[in-house]
N, C-alpha and C positions, 0 to 999 in steps of 0.2 A: 845922528841917526841911531836908533835903538838896535841892539844886536841880540838875537836869540841863538843860543848854543845848543847843539844836539849831538850826542854820540850815537852814530848810526846803529850800533849794536843794541841800543835800547828799543829799537823799533818793534822787535818781537814781543817785548813786554807791554808795549802800548796797544798792540792789537793781538791779544793772545789767541783769538779764534782763527787767525790767518797764519799761513806758513810764509814767512817773509825773509828767511835767511838768504835765499837765492837773490832776492831783490836788494838786500843790503850789500851783498858781495858785488852785484852788478853795479850798484851805485859807486862803490869804492873803485871798481875797475875803471869807471869813467873819470871820477874825480882825481884819482891818483895818477892818471896818465898826464895830467897837466898841473897838479897842485900837490903840495905836501899837506899833511893833516894839520889843521882843518882846511877844508875848501870853503871859500866864502861866496855866497850867492847874494845878489841884491834882489829883494822881493818887492814887487810892485803890487799893491792891493787895489781892488776895485769893488766897492760895496761890501767890504768885509767889516763886520762888527765884532769886536772882541774887547774884553776888559784889558788884556795885556797890550793890545795894539792902540787902544784909545782912539785919538783922532788922526794918528799917523797913517800915511798911505804908502810908506816905504819903510823897510827895515832890512838889516843885515841878518843873514842866516848862515852861521858857521857850523858846518857838519864835520865832525871828527871821526876817526876810526883807529882801530888798534893794528899793530903789526901783524897779528894773526889773520885779521880780515884782509889786510893788504896782500898777504901771501896767497890766500884763496882767490883774491881778485886777479892776481897775475895768471893763475891757472884758468880762471873763467874766461879771461880775454883770449886765451888760446883755444877755447872750446866753443864759444858762442859768437854768432855773428854780431857785428856792431849795432845794427838796428834793433836787435832783440835786447842787447844790453841797454840801449838808450831808453826803450820803453819800460824795462824792468826798473832801471834807475829812477826814472820819472815817478813811477809808482811809489818807490821808497821815499823820495823827497815829498811827494804829495801827502802820503800818509803821516809822515813826521810832522808836516805843517798842520794838517787837519787835527791831529792829536794835540799839538802844542798850542794852537791858536783857537780852535773851535771846540774841541772835545765833543764830537758828534755822537759819542757812544759807539756801540759795536757796528762795524761796517761789514756788509755782506757783499760778496761778488755778485754781479747781476748775470743773467743769462745772455747769450749771444743775441744780438738784435734789440736789446733793451735801450740802446743809444747812450748808455753811461756805463762806467766800469764798476762802480760800487754804489750801494744805497745804505742809508741809515733808517731803519724802521723807527727808532726813537725820535729822530728829528724830522723824518718825512722829507728827506732831501737825497739827491744823487750827487755823486762825485765823478767827474770825467777827467781823465789824466792823459797827457801826451808829453812827449819829449822830442828834442831836436838837437843837432850839433851845429846847425846853420843859423847864425844870428839873423839873417834876412828872412827866415821862416817864422820867427816868433810871433809877429803880429798876425800874419795870415793864418797860422795854425790856431791861434787864440780865437779868432773870429769863427773859424770852421768848427772848433770844438764847442764853442758857446751855442752855435746853431744846432749842433748834434745833441748836446745835453738838454737843451730846451725842448727837443722833440722826444724826450725819454718816454717810455711806454707807461710810466706810472703817473705822468702828469704833474710831477713834483718839481719844485724849485731846484736849482742846480749850483753846485760849486764846480769851478773849472780851474785846473792847475796845469800850466804849460811850462816845462822846464827847458832851459837852454844850458847845455853842457859844452862850454867853449873855453879854450885856453886864455883868450883875452878877457873874458868876463862871463862868468856863469850867472844866469838870471832866472827868475821865476815870475810868472804873471799868475796871480791868485785872485779869482773873482767869484762873485755871487750874482745869480740871475734869477728873477722871478718869472714863472710862467704865467699866463693869463688865467690858468685854472688851478695852479699850485697854491698850497697854503703858505702863509708867511712865516719863515724861519730865518735864522741867521743872526 
């Protein structure tokens, strides 16, 4: 199985128009609670087309971090509720994957009610992200987020990333879905 390596502190350089330091620290807050650097995710792909990925449908994603970020993460765990950390961490992982695998160009946050978290004007797609700490939630959450993303207010095709942050096995489900009205990208 192929493995992609990513230093989480690079995320701010990958998406310079977004403020992502808090998301990277939240990601480390969750990962470092059950792993030393790097944390390994198994990524399962559905309908993802990428030169790097080729025909593979699974790959390893090793996310590393610095001691300085880990120190910030310890303080953030004492400051922010766990569910907020999970959602922020999922955004960090999703944006790292999107940049590394798809390179969708600049992503912009969407307005509340748009049914997706981010959009790419360049690619004409949306990105919906979710996270969980419960392994039994992963498939149900994926189905719910796909339905939500396909109902996006732009009528665009959608990428959906659902992250599981768990001591026994961190995983990501990364998928692409076409609307009946959306243009074909991906």
